[in-house]
C-alpha positions in Angstrom: -123.9 -53.9 0.1 -127.1 -52.3 -0.3 -129.4 -53.6 1.6 -128.4 -57.3 1.3 -129.7 -58.4 4.8 -126.8 -58.6 7.7 -126.1 -60.5 11.0 -125.3 -59.9 14.8 -122.6 -61.6 16.8 -122.0 -61.0 20.9 -119.9 -62.4 23.1 -120.6 -61.4 26.7 -117.8 -62.2 29.0 -117.3 -61.4 32.6 -115.1 -58.4 31.8 -116.2 -56.5 28.2 -118.6 -57.2 25.6 -117.3 -57.7 21.6 -120.4 -57.3 19.3 -120.2 -57.4 15.4 -122.1 -57.0 12.5 -120.7 -58.6 9.4 -122.5 -59.8 5.5 -124.3 -63.0 5.9 -120.5 -64.4 4.6 -119.6 -64.0 7.6 -117.7 -60.4 6.4 -116.8 -57.7 9.1 -118.4 -54.7 8.5 -117.9 -53.0 11.6 -117.1 -54.1 15.8 -116.7 -52.7 19.0 -116.1 -53.8 22.8 -117.6 -52.6 25.1 -116.6 -52.3 29.2 -119.3 -54.0 31.7 -118.0 -51.6 34.1 -116.8 -54.4 36.5 -113.6 -54.4 38.1 -111.1 -57.1 37.7 -111.9 -59.5 40.7 -115.0 -58.4 42.0 -117.7 -58.1 40.0 -120.5 -56.7 42.3 -124.4 -56.8 41.4 -124.2 -52.8 42.2 -126.5 -49.9 41.0 -125.8 -50.0 37.4 -123.4 -53.1 37.5 -125.8 -56.1 37.6 -126.8 -58.3 35.0 -129.3 -56.6 33.6 -127.6 -53.9 33.6 -125.2 -55.5 31.6 -127.0 -56.6 29.2 -128.8 -53.5 28.1 -126.0 -51.7 27.7 -124.5 -54.3 25.7 -128.1 -54.4 23.3 -128.2 -50.6 23.3 -124.2 -50.9 21.7 -125.7 -53.7 19.4 -128.3 -51.2 18.4 -126.2 -48.5 18.1 -123.3 -50.3 15.4 -126.4 -51.4 13.5 -127.7 -48.0 13.2 -124.4 -47.2 12.2 -123.4 -49.4 9.5 -126.4 -51.4 8.5 -129.4 -49.0 8.9 -131.3 -49.7 6.4 -131.0 -53.6 6.4 -132.8 -56.3 7.4 -131.3 -57.8 10.8 -131.3 -62.2 9.6 -130.0 -63.8 12.8 -128.3 -63.2 16.1 -125.3 -65.4 17.9 -124.7 -65.0 20.9 -121.5 -66.6 23.3 -121.8 -66.1 27.0 -120.3 -67.5 29.8 -122.6 -70.1 31.3 -125.2 -72.4 30.0 -127.4 -70.0 27.8 -131.4 -71.2 27.9 -133.7 -69.6 27.0 -135.0 -68.4 30.5 -131.4 -68.6 32.0 -128.2 -69.1 32.5 -126.7 -71.5 34.0 -123.1 -71.9 36.3 -122.6 -68.7 35.7 -120.9 -66.5 38.9 -119.2 -64.4 37.0 -121.7 -61.6 37.0 -124.5 -61.7 40.3 -127.7 -62.3 38.3 -126.4 -63.4 35.4 -127.9 -66.8 36.1 -131.6 -65.7 36.5 -131.3 -64.0 33.6 -133.3 -64.9 30.6 -131.4 -64.5 28.1 -133.0 -66.0 25.3 -136.1 -64.2 25.8 -134.1 -61.0 26.2 -132.3 -61.5 22.5 -135.9 -62.5 21.0 -136.8 -59.0 22.6 -134.2 -57.1 22.1 -134.2 -58.0 18.1 -137.3 -59.2 17.0 -137.7 -61.3 13.8 -134.7 -61.9 13.7 -133.3 -65.6 14.4 -131.5 -66.2 17.9 -129.1 -69.6 18.7 -126.8 -69.2 21.8 -123.7 -71.1 23.1 -120.9 -70.8 26.0 -117.8 -68.6 25.2 -115.7 -71.3 25.4 -117.8 -73.7 22.9 -118.5 -71.1 20.6 -114.3 -70.3 20.4 -113.6 -73.6 20.3 -115.5 -73.6 17.5 -114.2 -70.9 15.4 -111.2 -72.7 16.2 -112.3 -75.9 14.6 -113.1 -74.5 12.0 -110.5 -71.7 11.0 -107.5 -72.3 13.8 -105.9 -74.4 15.4 -108.1 -77.1 16.1 -109.1 -78.0 12.3 -108.0 -81.6 11.8 -107.5 -82.6 15.5 -109.3 -85.4 16.7 -109.6 -85.3 19.7 -108.6 -81.6 20.6 -109.0 -79.4 23.9 -109.6 -75.6 23.7 -108.5 -74.0 26.9 -110.3 -70.6 27.8 -108.4 -69.2 30.4 -109.8 -65.7 30.9 -112.2 -64.0 33.7 -113.6 -67.6 34.5 -112.1 -71.2 33.4 -113.6 -73.0 30.9 -112.4 -76.2 28.7 -114.1 -77.0 25.2 -114.0 -80.7 24.3 -113.7 -81.8 19.8 -114.2 -85.5 19.3 -115.2 -86.6 15.4 -115.2 -83.0 14.4 -117.6 -81.6 16.8 -118.0 -79.4 19.7 -118.9 -81.9 22.6 -121.8 -80.5 24.0 -123.2 -82.4 27.3 -126.0 -83.6 28.4 -127.4 -80.2 29.7 -124.6 -78.1 27.5 -121.4 -78.7 30.6 -119.1 -81.0 28.9 -116.0 -79.3 29.1 -116.9 -76.8 32.6 -114.0 -77.5 34.5 -113.9 -74.7 36.2 -116.4 -76.6 38.2 -114.4 -79.7 39.2 -113.2 -80.9 42.6 -109.8 -79.0 44.9 -109.4 -81.2 46.9 -110.3 -84.6 48.9 -112.0 -83.4 51.4 -114.3 -81.7 48.5 -116.3 -85.3 47.8 -119.6 -84.7 48.7 -120.1 -81.3 49.1 -122.2 -79.6 47.4 -120.7 -76.4 44.9 -121.5 -73.7 47.7 -119.7 -75.8 51.1 -116.3 -75.7 48.4 -114.5 -73.2 46.6 -114.7 -74.8 42.5 -111.5 -74.5 40.9 -112.7 -71.9 38.9 -112.3 -69.4 42.1 -108.7 -69.9 42.5 -108.0 -70.9 39.1 -108.9 -67.5 37.3 -108.5 -64.0 35.6 -110.9 -62.9 38.7 -109.6 -66.0 41.4 -106.4 -64.7 40.8 -107.7 -60.6 40.9 -109.2 -61.4 44.2 -106.1 -63.7 45.7 -103.8 -60.6 45.3 -105.8 -58.1 46.1 -106.1 -60.1 49.4 -103.0 -60.9 49.4 -101.8 -57.0 49.4 -104.1 -55.5 51.8 -103.3 -58.3 54.2 -99.7 -57.1 54.1 -100.9 -53.5 53.8 -102.2 -54.4 57.2 -99.3 -55.7 58.5 -97.4 -52.8 57.7 -99.6 -51.2 59.2 -99.3 -52.9 62.6 -96.1 -53.2 62.8 -95.7 -49.8 62.7 -98.5 -48.4 65.4 -96.1 -51.7 66.9 -100.1 -54.0 67.5 -97.0 -56.7 66.5 -100.8 -58.2 65.0 -99.2 -59.5 61.7 -98.3 -63.3 62.1 -96.3 -65.3 59.3 -97.9 -66.9 56.3 -101.2 -64.2 57.0 -100.8 -63.1 53.4 -101.0 -66.7 51.6 -104.8 -66.9 51.2 -105.7 -69.8 49.8 -101.7 -71.4 50.3 -102.2 -74.7 49.6 -99.0 -74.7 52.4 -99.7 -73.4 55.9 -97.3 -70.8 56.7 -95.0 -71.0 53.1 -95.4 -66.7 53.0 -92.3 -65.1 54.1 -92.3 -64.5 58.3 -92.5 -60.9 58.8 -93.9 -59.6 55.2 -93.5 -56.1 56.6 -90.0 -55.9 55.9 -87.7 -54.7 53.5 -87.4 -56.9 50.4 -90.1 -58.8 51.3 -93.0 -57.0 49.7 -93.7 -55.0 52.6 -94.7 -51.5 53.1 -92.7 -48.5 55.2 -94.6 -46.3 57.0 -95.4 -43.6 54.6 -94.4 -46.0 51.6 -96.8 -46.0 48.5 -99.4 -49.1 48.3 -98.1 -52.1 47.6 -99.3 -52.6 44.1 -101.7 -55.8 44.6 -103.3 -53.6 47.3 -105.1 -51.8 44.5 -107.8 -53.6 42.2 -104.9 -55.4 39.4 -105.7 -57.9 36.6 -104.4 -61.0 35.6 -101.5 -59.6 33.1 -100.6 -56.9 35.9 -100.7 -59.8 38.4 -98.0 -61.6 35.9 -96.0 -58.4 35.3 -95.3 -57.3 38.9 -94.3 -60.8 40.0 -91.5 -60.5 38.1 -90.2 -59.0 41.5 -92.4 -59.6 44.1 -91.8 -62.9 46.2 -95.0 -62.9 47.7 -97.1 -62.7 44.3 -94.6 -64.9 42.0 -95.1 -67.5 45.0 -99.0 -66.5 44.4 -98.6 -67.7 40.4 -96.9 -70.8 41.1 -99.5 -72.4 42.8 -102.0 -71.1 40.4 -100.1 -72.5 37.9 -99.4 -75.9 39.4 -103.5 -76.6 40.2 -104.0 -75.2 36.6 -101.5 -77.6 35.3 -103.0 -80.6 38.0 -106.7 -80.7 35.9 -104.9 -80.1 32.9 -102.8 -83.1 32.5 -105.8 -85.0 34.2 -107.6 -83.9 31.2 -105.2 -84.6 28.6 -104.7 -88.7 30.5 -108.4 -88.9 30.5 -109.0 -87.2 26.2 -105.2 -88.1 24.9 -106.3 -85.1 23.1 -103.9 -84.2 20.0 -103.4 -80.5 20.7 -105.0 -78.6 23.4 -105.5 -74.8 22.3 -104.9 -71.9 24.6 -107.6 -68.5 24.8 -108.4 -65.8 26.8 -107.1 -62.6 28.1 -104.2 -64.7 30.3 -102.4 -65.6 27.3 -101.3 -62.2 27.3 -99.0 -63.6 29.6 -98.1 -66.7 28.3 -94.7 -66.7 28.1 -95.0 -67.0 32.1 -97.8 -69.9 31.8 -96.0 -72.3 28.7 -93.1 -72.9 30.6 -94.9 -74.9 33.5 -97.6 -76.5 31.9 -95.4 -77.4 28.8 -92.8 -79.5 31.6 -96.6 -80.9 33.4 -98.6 -82.4 30.2 -94.7 -83.9 29.1 -93.8 -85.5 32.3 -96.9 -85.9 34.0 -99.3 -87.2 29.9 -98.7 -90.7 28.6 -98.7 -89.7 25.6 -98.4 -85.3 25.7 -100.5 -83.5 23.8 -99.5 -80.3 22.0 -100.0 -76.6 23.7 -100.5 -74.0 21.4 -101.8 -70.4 21.7 -104.9 -70.5 19.8 -105.3 -69.0 16.5 -107.5 -66.1 17.8 -106.9 -66.1 21.5 -108.9 -62.7 22.0 -111.9 -62.8 19.2 -112.3 -66.8 19.6 -116.3 -66.5 21.0 -117.2 -63.7 19.6 -116.0 -64.9 15.6 -118.3 -68.1 16.7 -120.9 -66.0 17.5 -121.3 -64.4 14.2 -120.4 -68.4 12.7 -123.4 -69.0 15.2 -125.5 -66.4 13.9 -124.6 -66.8 9.8 -125.2 -70.3 10.2 -129.2 -69.2 11.4 -129.4 -67.1 8.6 -128.5 -70.0 6.0 -131.2 -72.8 7.8 -133.7 -69.6 7.5 -133.5 -69.0 3.7 -131.7 -65.6 4.6 -128.6 -66.8 2.2 -128.5 -68.3 -1.2 -127.2 -71.8 -1.3 -123.9 -71.5 -3.1 -123.9 -75.2 -4.7 -120.1 -75.4 -4.6 -119.9 -75.3 -0.9 -120.8 -78.7 1.0 -121.6 -76.9 3.6 -120.0 -78.8 6.5 -117.0 -75.5 7.4 -114.4 -77.3 7.2 -112.7 -78.7 3.5 -113.6 -75.1 2.3 -113.8 -72.8 4.2 -110.8 -70.4 3.9 -109.8 -68.9 7.4 -111.1 -65.6 9.1 -109.0 -62.7 9.8 -109.8 -59.6 11.2 -111.4 -57.6 8.1 -112.7 -61.0 6.4 -115.0 -63.8 8.4 -115.2 -67.0 6.5 -118.3 -68.1 5.3 -117.9 -71.4 7.3 -120.4 -72.5 9.8 -120.6 -74.4 13.1 -123.8 -76.6 14.2 -123.7 -75.6 18.4 -126.8 -74.4 18.5 -128.4 -73.9 22.5 -131.9 -72.3 22.1 -134.1 -75.0 24.8 
């Protein structure tokens, strides 16, 4: 590689930060993923876990990676994907980590990597751009990318472009109203869809259910009789749908001296889906989760009439549990049902999109020599990337305002 310039891709997620160093063609030289230090379902701004501390942890890891694989190379550009809507002085709609909305992401990145071009995009839009260029949304018009991760979001593809929206917030379905009673209520007066239908929301609900059952079991053991039917169903759409007598054998409750119920401990979405196979209460929680997700996905498909919906994010690890429910709902409820597929890059698409942003920025700055045989649209001539060799194709997303 010599001393040729390099680019850096960063994907800031709710529970992890993915980082890649690539050459100017997008070929990966090295990559690393680090934890934000947050527990599933609870992302507090406690000491060491606040927004600035998490950002700084990612920057240190990126600098270490650059020093390891490209110590003498110029850093031409940095592409960053993040949950929320990134701006120079803030990140809008980013509640997953307390304090992230106040982080001056653009300015922080420019200070951390002085002299490099900086480009930013939402994680879902960066992922959609990667799938549009190299994956399952290539040639789909219109198409939808659905991100099922720590949070919930969609990205819309029309005419070969990812739709940004007037304020960069197109596709932010995590803020959808959940009930007619939500109409007219401000965001701080209601629970948005993402609060329940997301990896973080699911983990919180499972933990609350486990804690309630543990409390009910303890109350039953000391004879207080305080456990009430239905008390172990937080956020239930049907009051009283929980199994009465939750401390009884077979219902997922605890006997005195029994190990704590799994849901009483922090769990990932994958843990919950796996535990739900043998736990009636978690199974019911997952059914309600899938039903509410399907409700909003069907309405989105009716509105947009997409050719294909591509699904990525951490919950794709439990796709065999989600797919049948979502497919059936789309088939039954949409006049012209779209194809439903797993993304080509279900876990790495936001990082790939961030790298592509950086490659595009390096092109714009003149760091890479123009290839006369490549028209630069990134669609017709670019080959698909893989873990070892990312494509030279670029994306057009740019949120530097």
